[in-house]
C-alpha positions in Angstrom: -28.3 -6.9 -73.0 -30.1 -9.1 -70.6 -31.5 -7.7 -67.3 -32.2 -9.9 -64.2 -35.8 -10.2 -62.9 -36.4 -7.3 -60.4 -34.0 -4.7 -62.2 -35.4 -1.2 -62.7 -35.0 -0.4 -66.3 -35.9 2.5 -68.6 -38.0 1.7 -71.7 -36.7 4.3 -74.0 -39.4 3.6 -76.6 -42.1 4.5 -74.1 -40.2 6.9 -71.8 -41.3 4.7 -68.8 -39.4 3.0 -65.9 -40.4 -0.4 -65.2 -39.4 -3.6 -63.2 -38.3 -6.7 -65.3 -40.6 -9.5 -64.6 -39.5 -11.9 -67.4 -37.4 -12.1 -70.6 -37.8 -14.2 -73.6 -37.2 -14.2 -77.3 -35.6 -10.6 -77.3 -38.4 -9.1 -75.3 -38.8 -8.2 -71.6 -42.0 -8.1 -69.7 -42.1 -5.0 -67.5 -44.4 -3.9 -64.8 -44.8 -0.3 -63.6 -43.2 0.6 -60.5 -45.8 0.2 -57.8 -47.9 -2.3 -59.9 -50.2 -2.1 -62.8 -50.6 -3.6 -66.3 -47.4 -5.3 -67.6 -46.1 -4.5 -71.1 -43.6 -6.0 -73.5 -40.4 -4.1 -74.5 -37.7 -4.9 -77.0 -34.5 -5.4 -75.2 -32.5 -3.1 -77.4 -34.8 -0.3 -76.2 -34.0 -0.9 -72.5 -31.2 0.4 -70.3 -30.8 0.4 -66.5 -32.8 3.3 -64.9 -30.8 6.0 -63.4 -31.1 7.0 -59.7 -33.1 10.0 -60.7 -35.6 8.0 -62.9 -36.1 5.6 -60.2 -36.9 8.4 -57.7 -39.3 10.1 -60.1 -41.0 6.6 -60.5 -41.4 6.3 -56.8 -38.5 3.9 -55.9 -36.7 5.2 -52.8 -33.3 4.0 -51.7 -32.6 3.5 -48.0 -30.2 6.0 -46.5 -27.1 4.5 -44.8 
């Protein structure tokens, strides 16, 4: 599956949540939530992060 730049995904191989920065040749470049060193992940190891995973990583949704 392909994810858009800016999507929050869970890298199941590393048990980390990251933000998609780029995708090429079957790999995605991810950045930790809040910044830090990017890493490469195989697309097949990624899925959209759940609300709980994003909250645990420091992403907070606005209340309506």
